[in-house]
Residue frames as qw, qx, qy, qz and C-alpha x, y, z in Angstrom:
[[0.000, 0.889, 0.459, 0.000, 0.00, 0.00, 0.00],
 [0.392, 0.139, -0.003, 0.910, 1.17, 3.49, -0.83],
 [0.016, -0.702, -0.445, 0.556, -0.14, 6.86, 0.27],
 [0.267, 0.366, 0.453, 0.768, -1.52, 9.30, -2.29],
 [0.031, 0.507, 0.356, -0.785, -3.08, 12.74, -2.10],
 [0.183, 0.488, 0.680, 0.517, -5.97, 13.91, -4.27],
 [0.073, 0.186, 0.154, -0.968, -7.34, 17.45, -4.58],
 [0.156, 0.601, 0.782, 0.050, -11.07, 18.02, -4.95],
 [0.013, -0.294, 0.004, 0.956, -12.53, 21.09, -6.61],
 [0.115, 0.523, 0.754, 0.380, -15.60, 22.49, -8.29],
 [0.028, 0.236, 0.211, -0.948, -17.76, 25.59, -8.63],
 [0.459, -0.056, -0.446, -0.766, -20.97, 24.47, -10.38],
 [0.719, -0.310, -0.538, -0.312, -23.96, 23.01, -8.54],
 [0.715, -0.654, 0.141, -0.205, -23.85, 21.45, -5.08],
 [0.464, 0.617, -0.608, 0.185, -20.10, 20.95, -5.02],
 [0.289, -0.446, 0.726, -0.436, -19.94, 19.69, -1.46],
 [0.861, 0.080, 0.368, -0.342, -22.46, 16.94, -2.20],
 [0.773, 0.568, -0.279, -0.036, -20.42, 16.14, -5.31],
 [0.089, 0.620, -0.722, 0.292, -17.31, 15.79, -3.12],
 [0.635, -0.216, 0.621, -0.405, -19.15, 13.31, -0.90],
 [0.905, 0.342, 0.133, -0.215, -20.14, 11.25, -3.93],
 [0.556, 0.685, -0.461, 0.089, -16.64, 11.42, -5.45],
 [0.156, -0.539, 0.757, -0.335, -14.93, 10.30, -2.23],
 [0.780, -0.025, 0.512, -0.358, -17.44, 7.46, -1.83],
 [0.856, 0.499, -0.061, -0.123, -16.84, 6.33, -5.43],
 [0.356, 0.704, -0.587, 0.180, -13.06, 6.53, -5.15],
 [0.069, -0.389, 0.814, -0.425, -12.91, 4.71, -1.84],
 [0.796, -0.085, 0.022, -0.599, -15.74, 2.20, -2.27],
 [0.987, 0.024, -0.156, -0.020, -13.59, -0.93, -2.28],
 [0.851, -0.403, 0.075, 0.328, -10.23, -2.41, -1.29],
 [0.698, 0.324, 0.086, 0.633, -7.79, -0.83, -3.77],
 [0.118, 0.487, -0.091, 0.861, -8.35, 2.72, -2.46],
 [0.486, -0.598, -0.601, 0.213, -9.00, 3.49, 1.21],
 [0.048, -0.863, -0.029, -0.503, -9.63, 6.90, 2.70],
 [0.588, -0.094, -0.492, 0.635, -7.13, 7.97, 5.37],
 [0.148, -0.507, -0.326, 0.784, -8.08, 11.62, 5.87],
 [0.213, 0.681, 0.506, 0.485, -10.30, 14.31, 4.39],
 [0.197, 0.000, -0.185, 0.963, -9.84, 18.03, 4.83],
 [0.226, 0.641, 0.450, -0.579, -12.52, 20.56, 5.52],
 [0.457, 0.632, 0.464, 0.420, -13.96, 22.24, 2.46],
 [0.274, -0.481, -0.020, 0.833, -12.71, 25.71, 1.55],
 [0.421, 0.857, 0.295, -0.019, -14.21, 28.51, -0.55],
 [0.547, -0.333, 0.310, 0.702, -11.41, 29.78, -2.79],
 [0.306, 0.727, -0.122, -0.602, -11.03, 32.49, -5.42],
 [0.882, 0.446, 0.146, 0.026, -10.89, 31.20, -8.99],
 [0.447, -0.572, 0.501, 0.472, -7.40, 30.55, -10.36],
 [0.401, 0.074, 0.712, 0.572, -6.34, 30.89, -13.99],
 [0.090, -0.491, -0.524, -0.690, -9.69, 32.10, -15.34],
 [0.106, -0.137, -0.574, 0.800, -10.93, 34.63, -12.81],
 [0.417, -0.001, -0.100, -0.904, -14.29, 35.61, -14.37],
 [0.616, -0.203, -0.718, -0.251, -16.24, 32.78, -12.76],
 [0.666, -0.662, -0.043, -0.341, -17.77, 31.92, -9.36],
 [0.240, -0.637, 0.695, -0.232, -15.56, 30.97, -6.42],
 [0.656, 0.128, -0.738, -0.091, -14.54, 27.34, -6.10],
 [0.775, -0.519, 0.264, -0.245, -14.94, 24.90, -3.27],
 [0.557, 0.502, -0.652, 0.118, -11.73, 22.92, -2.70],
 [0.781, -0.502, 0.312, -0.203, -10.60, 20.12, -0.45],
 [0.358, 0.531, -0.768, -0.018, -8.12, 17.27, -0.28],
 [0.934, -0.269, 0.084, -0.219, -8.03, 13.64, 0.68],
 [0.033, -0.555, 0.832, 0.001, -5.27, 11.26, 1.68],
 [0.943, 0.054, -0.038, -0.325, -5.73, 7.65, 0.59],
 [0.389, -0.410, 0.806, 0.174, -3.84, 4.41, 0.71],
 [0.788, 0.455, -0.069, -0.410, -3.92, 2.38, -2.45],
 [0.704, -0.169, 0.637, 0.264, -2.64, -0.75, -4.12],
 [0.640, 0.717, 0.269, 0.060, -3.28, 0.78, -7.55],
 [0.588, 0.008, 0.191, 0.786, -0.30, 1.92, -9.62],
 [0.034, -0.458, -0.113, 0.881, -0.27, 5.70, -10.23],
 [0.194, 0.058, -0.554, -0.808, -1.68, 5.58, -13.77],
 [0.301, -0.389, -0.855, -0.163, -4.50, 3.32, -12.59],
 [0.176, -0.558, -0.536, 0.609, -5.30, 5.68, -9.72],
 [0.072, 0.306, -0.195, -0.929, -5.38, 8.57, -12.19],
 [0.259, -0.147, -0.766, -0.570, -7.72, 6.56, -14.42],
 [0.255, -0.495, -0.805, 0.202, -9.96, 5.88, -11.43],
 [0.046, -0.503, -0.270, 0.820, -10.21, 9.61, -10.62],
 [0.180, 0.185, -0.451, -0.854, -11.08, 10.34, -14.25],
 [0.267, -0.294, -0.879, -0.265, -13.72, 7.59, -14.26],
 [0.163, -0.549, -0.644, 0.507, -15.28, 9.13, -11.15],
 [0.056, 0.388, -0.058, -0.918, -15.35, 12.55, -12.80],
 [0.256, -0.010, -0.687, -0.680, -17.10, 11.12, -15.88],
 [0.266, -0.400, -0.877, 0.033, -19.57, 9.15, -13.74],
 [0.127, -0.604, -0.472, 0.629, -20.41, 12.40, -11.96],
 [0.379, 0.833, 0.401, -0.047, -21.09, 14.19, -15.26],
 [0.160, -0.780, 0.298, 0.526, -17.81, 15.92, -16.04],
 [0.786, 0.500, 0.272, 0.241, -16.86, 16.17, -19.70],
 [0.456, -0.576, 0.196, 0.649, -13.36, 17.64, -19.91],
 [0.412, 0.209, 0.572, 0.678, -13.54, 17.87, -23.72],
 [0.018, 0.760, 0.499, 0.415, -16.39, 20.42, -23.48],
 [0.432, -0.818, -0.216, 0.311, -14.85, 22.59, -20.75],
 [0.280, 0.879, -0.215, 0.321, -12.77, 25.71, -20.92],
 [0.689, 0.083, -0.495, 0.524, -9.36, 25.11, -19.34],
 [0.234, -0.077, -0.516, 0.820, -9.43, 26.28, -15.71],
 [0.349, -0.283, -0.235, -0.862, -13.09, 27.20, -16.23],
 [0.640, -0.231, 0.331, -0.653, -16.24, 26.27, -14.33],
 [0.488, 0.113, -0.856, -0.130, -16.78, 22.61, -13.46],
 [0.774, -0.457, -0.160, -0.410, -18.92, 20.40, -11.27],
 [0.855, -0.461, 0.217, 0.100, -16.02, 18.23, -10.07],
 [0.495, 0.715, -0.470, 0.149, -12.27, 18.16, -10.49],
 [0.878, -0.439, 0.172, 0.078, -10.07, 15.43, -9.02],
 [0.433, 0.776, -0.435, 0.145, -6.33, 16.00, -9.29],
 [0.921, -0.209, -0.163, 0.286, -3.72, 13.49, -8.23],
 [0.097, -0.965, 0.227, -0.094, -1.26, 15.66, -6.29],
 [0.009, 0.623, -0.773, 0.118, 1.28, 13.12, -5.08],
 [0.960, -0.030, -0.218, -0.172, 1.78, 9.37, -4.97],
 [0.844, -0.371, -0.026, 0.385, 4.20, 8.41, -2.21],
 [0.267, -0.734, 0.273, 0.562, 7.55, 9.91, -3.20],
 [0.660, 0.277, 0.588, 0.378, 7.23, 8.87, -6.80],
 [0.112, 0.619, -0.222, -0.745, 8.27, 11.20, -9.61],
 [0.566, 0.378, 0.696, 0.229, 6.55, 10.55, -12.95],
 [0.189, 0.628, -0.162, -0.737, 6.85, 12.63, -16.08],
 [0.298, 0.134, 0.834, 0.444, 5.06, 11.29, -19.12],
 [0.132, -0.203, -0.430, -0.870, 2.35, 12.41, -21.52],
 [0.494, -0.506, -0.627, -0.327, -0.47, 11.14, -19.28],
 [0.648, -0.718, -0.249, 0.053, 0.76, 11.97, -15.80],
 [0.347, 0.556, -0.399, 0.641, 3.16, 14.28, -14.00],
 [0.716, -0.653, -0.248, -0.017, 3.86, 13.64, -10.32],
 [0.038, 0.529, 0.620, -0.578, 3.99, 15.47, -8.09],
 [0.323, 0.822, 0.466, 0.052, 1.32, 17.66, -9.70],
 [0.558, 0.297, 0.087, 0.770, 3.22, 20.29, -11.70],
 [0.056, -0.635, -0.070, -0.767, 1.33, 23.28, -10.23],
 [0.632, -0.531, -0.547, 0.140, 0.96, 22.06, -6.64],
 [0.517, -0.357, -0.264, 0.732, 3.41, 24.53, -5.11],
 [0.060, 0.172, 0.210, 0.961, 1.80, 27.49, -6.93],
 [0.428, -0.430, -0.511, -0.609, -1.77, 26.87, -5.82],
 [0.180, -0.218, 0.606, -0.743, -2.95, 27.88, -2.38],
 [0.758, -0.050, -0.018, -0.650, -6.34, 26.31, -3.11],
 [0.871, 0.088, -0.484, -0.016, -4.60, 22.91, -3.19],
 [0.427, 0.290, -0.628, 0.583, -2.04, 23.57, -0.47],
 [0.379, -0.376, 0.332, -0.777, -4.43, 24.89, 2.20],
 [0.896, -0.181, 0.017, -0.406, -6.52, 21.69, 2.43],
 [0.833, 0.240, -0.451, 0.211, -3.46, 19.50, 1.89],
 [0.196, 0.434, -0.557, 0.681, -1.65, 21.25, 4.76],
 [0.639, -0.378, 0.203, -0.639, -4.64, 20.58, 6.99],
 [0.977, -0.091, 0.017, -0.194, -4.34, 16.80, 6.56],
 [0.915, 0.036, -0.003, 0.401, -0.60, 16.42, 5.92],
 [0.017, -0.993, 0.120, 0.005, 1.34, 19.50, 7.07],
 [0.457, -0.663, 0.560, 0.194, 4.59, 17.62, 7.69],
 [0.863, 0.297, 0.388, 0.129, 4.46, 15.55, 4.50],
 [0.204, -0.564, 0.480, 0.640, 7.48, 15.99, 2.26],
 [0.718, 0.579, 0.387, 0.016, 6.68, 16.26, -1.44],
 [0.631, 0.655, -0.012, 0.416, 9.53, 16.77, -3.89],
 [0.579, 0.058, -0.344, 0.737, 11.77, 17.66, -0.96],
 [0.121, -0.357, 0.085, -0.922, 9.42, 20.38, 0.33],
 [0.016, -0.300, -0.827, 0.475, 7.35, 20.16, 3.52],
 [0.014, 0.641, 0.668, 0.378, 3.68, 20.92, 2.70],
 [0.264, -0.861, -0.343, 0.266, 3.28, 23.54, 5.46],
 [0.368, -0.494, 0.238, 0.751, 6.43, 25.31, 4.21],
 [0.213, 0.263, 0.652, 0.679, 5.13, 25.30, 0.64],
 [0.105, -0.795, -0.587, -0.110, 1.89, 26.84, 1.89],
 [0.353, -0.749, -0.124, 0.547, 3.81, 29.60, 3.70],
 [0.342, -0.225, 0.431, 0.804, 5.33, 30.63, 0.34],
 [0.045, 0.408, 0.665, 0.624, 2.03, 31.29, -1.48],
 [0.259, -0.100, 0.143, -0.950, -0.71, 33.89, -1.08],
 [0.139, -0.327, -0.935, -0.002, -3.67, 32.23, 0.60],
 [0.197, 0.237, 0.289, -0.907, -5.73, 35.38, 1.04],
 [0.566, 0.130, -0.266, -0.770, -9.37, 35.01, 0.13],
 [0.515, -0.026, -0.851, -0.100, -9.52, 31.34, 1.15],
 [0.506, -0.350, 0.298, -0.730, -12.28, 30.64, 3.66],
 [0.071, 0.019, -0.986, 0.147, -12.72, 27.44, 5.66],
 [0.549, -0.275, -0.362, -0.701, -16.33, 26.28, 5.46],
 [0.536, -0.274, 0.587, -0.542, -18.29, 24.95, 8.41],
 [0.111, 0.006, 0.988, 0.106, -19.07, 21.22, 8.34],
 [0.480, -0.137, -0.413, -0.762, -22.41, 20.32, 6.78]]
């Protein structure tokens, strides 16, 4: 079993309910087991700023799936929940977004997958929830809480539990 971290995001519809469904789908059997889930956070849009705020979160899982299979599983969950990446504007509005942030200490660079996620250390919306569940975790030689201290996290609001 290895430990992996997955970011959750969305800004269309009942995103928090979508997160619940996505986590249940991802972790519904033996190959992927939930270890921790962050609170949900309201975050300013990133990349394309003329859209509603996002809700973001993160989960830690253990898995027996190889990294490409875990990525495929996240993409299958997105499709099952109605996401069609081919019809979306890059960094635009979406109902659900599942990003594989890190997979143990593995580094992968190929056409289908880059690990750790190539923009992880630039994005407070990913680092804030990740730091909640794994502040001391080292990713690419950087402690998560230290990476968070280097980015602007203004405008990010922790949401009350539902």
